[in-house]
C-alpha positions in Angstrom: -43.9 15.1 -66.1 -43.0 16.4 -62.7 -39.3 16.7 -61.7 -40.2 14.6 -58.7 -40.9 11.5 -60.9 -38.7 8.7 -59.8 -36.9 10.8 -57.2 -36.3 9.7 -53.6 -37.6 12.3 -51.2 -37.3 12.3 -47.4 -40.2 13.7 -45.4 -39.3 14.5 -41.8 -42.7 15.7 -40.5 -44.5 13.7 -37.8 -46.8 11.1 -39.2 -50.0 12.8 -38.0 -49.1 15.9 -40.1 -47.3 14.4 -43.0 -50.3 12.7 -44.8 -51.1 15.4 -47.3 -47.5 16.1 -48.0 -46.7 12.5 -48.6 -49.7 12.0 -50.9 -48.9 15.1 -52.9 -45.3 13.9 -53.5 -46.4 10.4 -54.4 -49.0 11.8 -56.8 -46.1 13.6 -58.6 -44.2 10.3 -58.9 -41.7 10.6 -56.0 -40.7 7.7 -53.8 -41.2 9.0 -50.3 -39.0 7.9 -47.3 -40.9 8.8 -44.1 -38.5 9.7 -41.3 -40.5 11.6 -38.7 -37.9 13.6 -36.8 -40.0 14.9 -33.9 -43.0 13.8 -31.8 -45.3 16.3 -30.0 -45.9 15.7 -26.3 -47.4 17.7 -23.4 -44.9 20.1 -21.7 -43.3 18.9 -18.5 -45.5 21.3 -16.5 -49.0 21.8 -17.9 -50.1 24.1 -15.0 -49.3 27.5 -16.6 -51.3 26.7 -19.7 -54.3 25.4 -17.8 -54.2 28.5 -15.5 -54.1 30.8 -18.6 -57.0 29.0 -20.3 -59.1 29.0 -17.2 -58.8 32.8 -17.1 -58.9 33.8 -20.7 -60.8 36.9 -19.9 -57.6 38.4 -18.6 -56.2 38.7 -22.2 -56.9 41.0 -25.1 -55.2 38.7 -27.6 -54.5 35.0 -28.0 -51.5 34.5 -30.4 -51.1 31.1 -32.2 -47.9 30.2 -33.9 -48.5 26.7 -35.2 -51.2 24.0 -35.8 -49.5 22.1 -33.0 -50.4 25.0 -30.6 -54.0 25.0 -31.8 -54.3 21.3 -31.2 -52.7 21.5 -27.8 -54.9 24.3 -26.7 -58.1 22.5 -27.8 -57.0 19.4 -26.0 -56.5 21.2 -22.7 -59.8 23.2 -23.0 -61.5 19.9 -23.6 -59.8 18.3 -20.5 -60.7 21.3 -18.4 -64.3 21.2 -19.5 -64.2 24.7 -20.9 -66.2 26.0 -23.9 -63.9 25.7 -27.0 -63.7 29.3 -28.0 -60.7 31.6 -27.9 -62.0 34.9 -29.3 -64.8 37.1 -27.9 -66.2 40.5 -28.4 -63.2 41.9 -26.5 -60.5 39.3 -27.2 -59.0 38.7 -30.6 -57.0 35.8 -32.1 -53.9 36.0 -34.2 -52.4 33.3 -36.4 -48.9 33.0 -37.9 -50.2 31.7 -41.3 -52.6 29.6 -43.4 -51.8 26.2 -41.8 -52.4 27.5 -38.3 -55.5 29.4 -39.4 -56.9 26.2 -41.0 -56.3 24.3 -37.8 -57.9 27.2 -35.9 -61.0 27.3 -38.1 -61.4 23.5 -37.8 -61.0 23.4 -34.0 -62.6 26.7 -33.1 -65.2 27.4 -35.9 -66.8 30.3 -34.0 -63.5 32.2 -34.0 -63.8 34.1 -37.3 -62.0 37.3 -36.6 -58.3 36.3 -37.1 -55.3 38.5 -37.7 -52.9 36.9 -40.1 -49.8 38.0 -42.1 -50.5 38.6 -45.8 -47.4 36.9 -47.1 -44.6 36.3 -44.6 -45.9 33.4 -42.5 -43.4 33.5 -39.6 -42.7 35.6 -36.5 -41.5 38.6 -38.6 -44.6 38.6 -40.7 -46.9 38.4 -37.7 -45.1 41.2 -36.1 -45.6 43.3 -39.2 -49.3 42.5 -39.1 -49.5 43.6 -35.5 -47.7 46.9 -36.3 -51.1 48.2 -37.5 -52.7 47.4 -34.2 -52.7 49.4 -30.9 -50.9 47.1 -28.5 -49.7 49.4 -25.7 -50.9 47.8 -22.5 -52.7 45.0 -24.2 -52.4 41.6 -22.5 -51.4 38.9 -24.9 -51.4 35.1 -24.3 -48.8 33.2 -26.5 -49.1 29.4 -26.0 -46.2 27.9 -27.8 -43.6 25.1 -27.9 -41.5 24.9 -24.8 -38.5 25.4 -27.2 -40.0 28.5 -28.8 -37.7 31.2 -29.9 -38.0 34.7 -28.4 -38.4 36.8 -31.5 -42.2 37.1 -31.4 -42.6 37.8 -27.7 -39.7 40.3 -27.7 -41.2 42.1 -30.7 -44.7 42.3 -29.2 -43.2 43.6 -25.9 -41.3 46.2 -28.0 -44.7 47.4 -29.2 -45.9 47.9 -25.7 -47.9 44.7 -25.2 -47.8 42.7 -21.9 -46.9 39.3 -23.1 -47.3 36.0 -21.3 -45.7 33.0 -23.0 -46.8 29.5 -21.8 -45.6 26.1 -22.9 -48.4 24.3 -24.8 -46.4 21.3 -26.0 -42.8 20.0 -26.3 -41.0 18.3 -29.1 -39.0 15.1 -28.6 -37.1 12.7 -30.8 -39.2 9.6 -31.6 -37.8 6.3 -30.5 -35.5 4.7 -33.1 -34.8 8.0 -34.9 -31.1 7.4 -35.2 -31.6 4.0 -36.7 -34.2 5.4 -39.2 -31.9 8.2 -40.2 -29.0 5.8 -40.6 -31.0 3.5 -42.9 -32.2 6.5 -44.9 -28.6 7.7 -45.4 -27.4 4.2 -46.4 -30.2 3.8 -49.0 -29.6 7.3 -50.4 -32.0 10.0 -51.5 -32.3 13.0 -53.7 -33.7 15.6 -51.3 -34.8 15.9 -47.6 -37.7 18.2 -46.7 -37.8 20.1 -43.4 -40.7 22.2 -42.1 -39.3 23.3 -38.7 -36.0 24.0 -37.0 -36.7 21.2 -34.4 -36.9 18.6 -37.2 -33.7 19.8 -38.7 -31.9 19.7 -35.4 -33.2 16.2 -34.5 -32.3 14.8 -37.9 -28.8 16.3 -37.8 -28.2 15.0 -34.3 -29.1 11.5 -35.4 -27.1 11.7 -38.6 -23.9 12.9 -36.8 -21.0 13.6 -39.1 -23.1 12.4 -42.1 -25.4 15.4 -41.8 -22.8 17.5 -43.6 -23.9 18.1 -47.2 -27.4 16.5 -46.9 -29.4 18.0 -49.8 -32.4 19.8 -48.2 -35.4 22.0 -49.1 -36.8 23.9 -46.2 -39.8 26.1 -45.2 -38.8 29.7 -44.6 -35.8 31.5 -43.3 -36.0 30.3 -39.7 -35.7 26.6 -40.8 -33.1 27.6 -43.4 -30.9 29.1 -40.7 -31.2 25.9 -38.6 -30.3 23.8 -41.6 -27.3 25.8 -42.5 -26.1 25.8 -38.9 -26.4 22.0 -39.0 -24.2 21.8 -42.1 -27.0 20.7 -44.5 -26.8 21.7 -48.1 -29.8 23.9 -48.4 -30.9 23.7 -52.1 -34.1 25.6 -51.8 -36.2 27.7 -49.4 -40.0 27.7 -49.7 -41.7 31.1 -49.9 -44.3 31.5 -48.7 -43.8 29.2 -45.7 -46.4 26.6 -46.7 -46.3 22.9 -47.6 -47.6 23.7 -51.1 -44.6 26.0 -51.6 -42.3 23.4 -50.2 -43.4 20.8 -52.8 -43.0 23.4 -55.5 -39.5 24.2 -54.2 -38.6 20.5 -54.3 -39.8 20.3 -57.9 -37.7 23.4 -58.8 -34.6 22.0 -57.1 -34.8 18.6 -58.6 -35.6 20.0 -62.0 -32.3 21.8 -61.9 -33.7 25.3 -61.2 -32.4 25.8 -57.7 
């Protein structure tokens, strides 16, 4: 029997991306409380992304850091009436990890030559993968969240690349989040799962003083740092940074092996 049997688990991913996670948890006997902490919306200024996509031939690399980025880029290419392909004979594509690569393969099936970290599916791992490439003078397009952190771009510039970061999407708190978080805290739960720093921060803002000590399992060190800064009780950190590992981490924590 899974350690998740009969446990109340909070899922904070947006509904469009939580389906597989919710189903897996429920199949293992968990009662899932869905509290989407963020919504994905277009950036306030879509112009820089459109301009970059209209002139992809300027770039040697397109670097993708999330499935949200892949979806946003495909959406804009479709709106602009451009052929949905990112790579070419002279331009390569990089992905931060399996979830992003899966979205890439689904949205851009002709892009087969993808650079991806072997194990560390975050900025540090992607930088390590790039360390084996010749980047001096290479022009790199990095579409990302408007709230993206600087680690990846700074690291690539440190390797000599010419990096252009453009906002592909923004994250906002969904309407009614504070009320949803309040109900969740009143009902009680065994563990909350977080897959991004933005979800942590939105949940914690809505919880206010009650965020302190919330039992949490998170994806990767970046989300862990955000959770600890918010005062959450981080019981487990998924490694590698995948949803499958997050479920396994939740089982380990609730089974008393944190």
